N, C-alpha and C positions, 0 to 999 in steps of 0.2 A: 653331175657327179659330185659326190660329197667332198668337202674340204675338212681339214683338221682344225682344231682339237679342243678337248675340254678337260679340265683338271680332275685327276683322281686323287683322293686323299687317304684312303684306307689301306693300311699295310698290316699284315699279320705275320707271325714269325716262322711258320712252318716252311715257307719257301721264300728265299731272299729276294727283296725288291731290287730291281736293277733299272738304271736309266736306259733309255733307248739309244744305245750307242749304234749309230747307223753304219752299215757297211754296204758296199755295192756288190752286185751279184749278176751273173748270167742267169736269166730266168729259166728255171725248170721246176716242175712240181713232182718230179719222179721220186724224190727222196725225202720229202718233208711236207707236212701240211703248213699252210700259211693263213694268217688272218689279214684280210685286206683292210687297211686302215684308211686309205684314200688315194687320190691321184691328183697330180698337178700338170696342167697343160704347159709345155715349155716351148712350143713352136709349131710350125706347120710342116707337113710332110709333102714331098713332091707329088703324091697321088691325090692331094686335096684333103687328106685327113689331118690328124693332129699327132704331134709328138708328145708323149705323156711319160712322166715319171710316176711309177707306182710305189706306194709306201706300204710295206707288208711287215708283219711280225712273224718271226720264226720261233715257235715254242721250244724247239730242240736246243737252240743256243740262247734263248731269251734275249734276242737282239732284233732291232729293226733292220730290215733289208730294203734297200732302195734299188728298184729296177728302172734303169734310165733309158730314155729315148725309145720307148716302145711305140710303134705306129698303130694308131687306131684308124680304121678306114673311114672315109668321109661319111658313110652311111650312119655312123655313130655320133656325128658332130652335134646333132640336136637331140640327143637321147640321154636318158638317165637310167641308172641301174635300178631294176625292180626286184631282183632276187638272184639266187645262185643255187645250183644243184649239180652234183657229180662233176665238179670242175668247170662247169659252164656258167658264165655270167649272162643273165638275161637283162636286156634293156628295152625301153619303149621310146619311140620317137615322139617328141613333144608336139610335132605338127600333124603327122598323119597316123599316129598310134601303131605304126608297124613295130612288131616285136622281133628282136634279133638275139641270137645266141652267140657268144664269143668265148673262145677257148684261148687263153693268153699263151699257154705253153705250145699249143699246136698252131698258133697264128691262123686260126680259122674262124670265119663268121658265117652263120646260117640265118637267112631271112625267113620270117614267118608272116602270115597275113596280118593286116591291122586288127587290133583288138578293141572292142568297145570300152571306152574309158570309164572309170568309176571315181566318184567323189572321195572314196576312202582309199586312194592309191597308196597312202603311207603304210597301209597294212597288207600290201600285196605279198603273196608268197608263191614261189615257183618250185615245181618238182619235175624231174625228167626221168622217164622210165629207162630200162636197160637198153644197151646199144643195138640189140637184134631188131627191134622195131621201136624206134624212138617216138615217144608221145610226150608232149609237153603239157603240163597242167598249170594254170595260173589261177590262184584263188585270191579274190579281193575280200575285204570285210563285207559280209552280207550274204545274199541268198543264191549266189551262182558260182560255179566252177567252170572254167573254160579249158577245153581240151583241143589239141591240134597235133595230128601226126605229120611228120615231115612229108611235104609234097601236097598236103591238103590245101585247098583254095580258100578255106574259111575255118573259123573256129566252131566247135560244137559247144553250145552252152548247156550245162547241166544244172537244172533247178534244184536247189536245196532249201525247201520251204521251212524246215524246222529251225526256229530261231536259235536253238542251242548249238547249232553248227556254225553260226555266222562268224564267230571270232576264231574259228579253227584254222590251223595251218593244214596244208595238204602234203603228204609224203608218199613216195612210192616204195612198196615192199617187194624186193626181188624174190624173197621166199614165197610170197603169196601171189606175185604177179598182178598186183592191183594197187590202186591208189587208196589211201586212207584219209579220212577226216576223224577228228576226235569230237565226242559229244560232251558238252559242258553240263549236262544234266545228270546228277548222280543216280537218278532213278531209271536211266536209259537201259534198255535190255538188249539192243542191237544184236547183230549188225543190221544196218539198213542199206538196201541196194538202191543206188541212184543212177544206174546205167540207163541211158536213153532208150526207151522202148520202141520208138519210131524206127530206129535203125540200129539194132543191137550189134550188128556185125561191123559197124563203122570203126569202133575202137576196141582193142583187145582188153586193156585194163578196165577194172570195175571200180567205181566210186562206192565206198561203203564206210561205215562208221565203226570206231572202236570205243569202248567204254571208258569214260573218265573215272578215275578213282574217287570214291566218296570222300567228301571233305573231312569226315571223321578220322580217316587215316592220317591226314595231315595234323589235325588237332591233337591227336594222341602223342604225336612226336614233338609237340610244342608246349610243354608244361609251363614255360616261363610267361605265357600270356593267357589272359582270360579268353575263353572261347568266343564270347560275343564280340570282342574287338579284333580277333585274329583275321577274319576274312576281309574286313574293311581296310586293315593296315597293309596288306600285301596284295600285290598283283601277281597271280599265279599263272605262269605260262606252262603248258603241258605239251611235250613233243614225244613222238615215237621214234626210236632209233634201233637199228638192227645191226648185229655184227656179221662178218662174212660167213660165220658158221651157222647163221640163222637164229641166234639168240635175240630175243626182243626185250627191250626195256622201255618203260615210260618214264621220262625225266620231267620232274616238276621244278620249276625255276621260280623262286620267291624273290620279288623285287619290291623294295620299300622306298619311300621318298621322304625328304625332309625339307623344311623351310630354311631360310637363311639364318635362323637362330638355332638350328640343329634339332628342332622339335619335329616329331613324326607328323606327316601330312597324309591322313587316310585317303585312299584312292576314291572313296565314295563321297568325300567332302567337297561339295561344289563351290565352296567359298574360295578355293584356290584356282578356279578356272581362269580368272583374269590375271593371274600372276604365275603362270607355268614356268616362265623363264627363271624365276627366282627359286625354283625347286631343284633339289639334288636327288638323284636316284642312286641306289646301290643294291647289290645282290646280298640278300640276307642269308639264304641257304639254298641248297640244291638237294633234292631227294630223288633217288632212283628206285624204281619198282620193277621187278621181273614180271613180264607179261605171261599170264597163263593162257595157253593157246585155246583151251576149251572154255574157261570161265571168263577170261578177259581181265580179271582182277588178280594180281599176283602180290607176293609179299614185298615189303620194303627190304632193301639190301644195302649193306655198306661194303660189299665185297664183290666186285666184278672181275676179279683176277688181274691179269696184266692188261686189261682193256682200258682205253681212254675214249671218252665221249667228247665230241666237239659240238658245242651248243652256241648258236648265234642267231642272227636275224634271217637265216636262210635254212635250208634243209640240213638237219643234223646228220652226223655220221659217226662211225665207230672205228678205231684202229687198235692194233695190238702194239703195246709199247716195245715188245721184244723185236718187232720188225722195224722200229724206228728209234734207235738208241738216242737217249736224251729226253724222251718223253717220260712223264711220271705215270706209272701204272696205277690202276684203281682210282682214277681221277676224272673229273669233268672240267674241261677247258671251256670257258665261256667268254663271250664278247657280245655286248648288247647295246642297244640305243641308249645313250646317256648313262649307262651303268658301268662303264669301264670294261676292261678285260682282265681275266685272272684265272685262277685254278681252284677247284674245290677238291680237297683230299677227303674221299668218302670214308676212310677208316677213322679219321680223327674228327671229321665234320668241321674242318677249318677251311676258311676261304682266304686266299691271298691274292692281292692284285699283283700282276706280273711287271708292272712298271709304275714309277712315280711321275712319269711324263704325262702330258695331257692326252686324253683319249678322244676319239672322234665323236662329234655330236650326232652324226647320222647313223644309218644302219651299218652293221658290221657283218661281213661274210667270211666264214672259214672255207678255204679252198683245199679239198683233199688231195693227197698225192695222186698223180696220174697212174701210178702203178697199183693203187689200192683197189 
């Protein structure tokens, strides 16, 4: 499990930067989303597990929350977090590759069969379907998606041979009742059905693709840069997110990196491969597009009403600010590997980091309210 922290340096004026003044709390996710910053083992539990303090960030109060002396079962002693979806944290055992789902607020752990390990585990992504028939999807970097329904004795491997899907995350759509991948090829005409044909009744959700927006959409919004240098300077992550009312958005997250002199270090420049520790990452901008249900490509928008989008190293989700007083409407809250955590105001296109305290070096997971 990841430990803290790494320094964030950028502050913008639209949202005041605060130090992470820690407070203790009885853990409940019913009333607020949390950003999981890390955990510290503080002792052993009588059942053979570990006593852990969880460090979380509450975006409503802009304070760090410390949840003390939570018991993790002994099954998780040799495990690491690999993803998060719908309030569940997914972990994989380092010895036998067993996957387990843990719900911190419900104090519940579910065991799933062992999963074939992958050398690109740092890019693993987890998505969980609706509660009526829970299906877990685990996507590594590369050409396979692994599906498992609760109670199955093994995982179903879905082959995704097209290379333009290899770096995609996987996300479940309640509206469409299927899992989605995004295609990195702007010429993609999809959707593409990846459901296993050998036993199509094995799993209810369908793996298919949604179209990635053409890079020209991004370039038109970035007049400050020459087009030929734009794509190499930014790493663009694209994620699908849906509101409870069924609205769909595709969120594009632009991350840039700098060397120790403050000069831009293009992602395609291999000369930095041996000095990755000396590079600093930060979020440059976040763009939101409304998804057109028929065409797949929708317009750029700077107005999503009172909605807030939560974008992290796990499955994204969407909340209404009016349901959670203290959240800033028409905003994207982000927290990513090495790039700090902050908020993007879509109307003004400004980005502010939410703390001047160090941020985690590892993956960051937003945990939605259990009532959402």
